[in-house]
C-alpha positions as a Markdown table, in Angstrom:
| # | Residue | x | y | z |
|---|---|---|---|---|
| 1 | Met | 94.2 | 88.3 | -45.4 |
| 2 | Arg | 97.2 | 86.3 | -44.3 |
| 3 | Leu | 98.8 | 86.4 | -40.9 |
| 4 | Pro | 102.6 | 86.5 | -40.4 |
| 5 | Lys | 103.9 | 83.0 | -39.7 |
| 6 | Pro | 105.0 | 83.5 | -36.1 |
| 7 | Ile | 101.5 | 84.8 | -35.3 |
| 8 | Tyr | 99.8 | 82.1 | -37.4 |
| 9 | Glu | 101.7 | 79.3 | -35.6 |
| 10 | Ala | 101.2 | 80.7 | -32.0 |
| 11 | Leu | 97.4 | 81.6 | -32.4 |
| 12 | Pro | 96.0 | 78.2 | -31.2 |
| 13 | Phe | 98.4 | 78.1 | -28.3 |
| 14 | Phe | 97.5 | 81.6 | -27.2 |
| 15 | Leu | 93.7 | 80.7 | -27.6 |
| 16 | Val | 94.1 | 77.6 | -25.4 |
| 17 | Gly | 96.2 | 79.5 | -22.8 |
| 18 | Ser | 93.7 | 82.4 | -22.6 |
| 19 | Gly | 90.8 | 80.0 | -22.4 |
| 20 | Ala | 92.5 | 78.2 | -19.5 |
| 21 | Leu | 93.1 | 81.5 | -17.8 |
| 22 | Phe | 89.4 | 82.4 | -18.2 |
| 23 | Ile | 88.3 | 79.1 | -16.8 |
| 24 | Thr | 90.7 | 79.5 | -13.9 |
| 25 | Leu | 89.3 | 82.9 | -13.2 |
| 26 | Ala | 85.8 | 81.4 | -13.2 |
| 27 | Leu | 86.8 | 78.6 | -10.7 |
| 28 | Lys | 88.3 | 81.2 | -8.3 |
| 29 | Arg | 85.0 | 83.1 | -8.2 |
| 30 | Tyr | 86.4 | 86.5 | -7.9 |
| 31 | Glu | 83.7 | 89.1 | -7.0 |
| 32 | Tyr | 84.3 | 91.3 | -10.1 |
| 33 | Val | 84.2 | 88.6 | -12.6 |
| 34 | Pro | 80.8 | 87.5 | -14.0 |
| 35 | Thr | 81.2 | 83.6 | -13.7 |
| 36 | Leu | 78.9 | 82.3 | -16.5 |
| 37 | Leu | 80.4 | 84.7 | -19.1 |
| 38 | Thr | 83.9 | 83.8 | -18.1 |
| 39 | Trp | 83.1 | 80.1 | -18.4 |
| 40 | Leu | 81.7 | 80.6 | -21.8 |
| 41 | Ile | 84.6 | 82.7 | -23.0 |
| 42 | Gly | 87.0 | 80.2 | -21.6 |
| 43 | Ile | 85.4 | 77.1 | -23.1 |
| 44 | Phe | 85.0 | 78.9 | -26.5 |
| 45 | Cys | 88.6 | 79.9 | -26.6 |
| 46 | Val | 89.8 | 76.4 | -25.7 |
| 47 | Leu | 87.6 | 74.7 | -28.2 |
| 48 | Val | 88.6 | 77.1 | -31.1 |
| 49 | Gly | 92.3 | 76.7 | -30.3 |
| 50 | Leu | 92.0 | 72.9 | -30.2 |
| 51 | Leu | 89.9 | 73.0 | -33.4 |
| 52 | Ile | 92.5 | 75.1 | -35.2 |
| 53 | Leu | 95.2 | 72.7 | -34.2 |
| 54 | Thr | 93.3 | 69.7 | -35.2 |
| 55 | Ile | 92.5 | 71.2 | -38.6 |
| 56 | Arg | 96.0 | 72.3 | -39.1 |
| 57 | Leu | 97.3 | 68.8 | -38.2 |
| 58 | Ile | 95.0 | 67.0 | -40.6 |
| 59 | Tyr | 96.0 | 69.4 | -43.4 |
| 60 | Arg | 99.7 | 68.8 | -42.8 |
| 61 | Ile | 99.3 | 65.1 | -42.7 |
| 62 | Lys | 97.3 | 65.1 | -46.0 |
| 63 | Ser | 99.9 | 67.3 | -47.7 |
| 64 | Arg | 102.8 | 65.1 | -46.6 |
| 65 | Thr | 101.0 | 61.9 | -47.8 |
| 66 | Glu | 100.2 | 63.6 | -51.2 |
| 67 | Glu | 103.9 | 64.7 | -51.6 |
| 68 | Asp | 105.1 | 61.1 | -51.0 |
| 69 | Gly | 102.9 | 59.8 | -53.7 |
């Protein structure tokens, strides 16, 4: 299944942003937010977003160098 291009391009930034939001919620220590779970979700989202960006960057660099010869 393929995602539409605007969603595909925005997904890593959305993940990093939502991860940063979860980490901020954990740092503020609101009474209704379970801290450990919020930390884990935040770190997971940030790491997955950065991983997707890195994999995408490496693929695009390789495809450009292959096209150049």
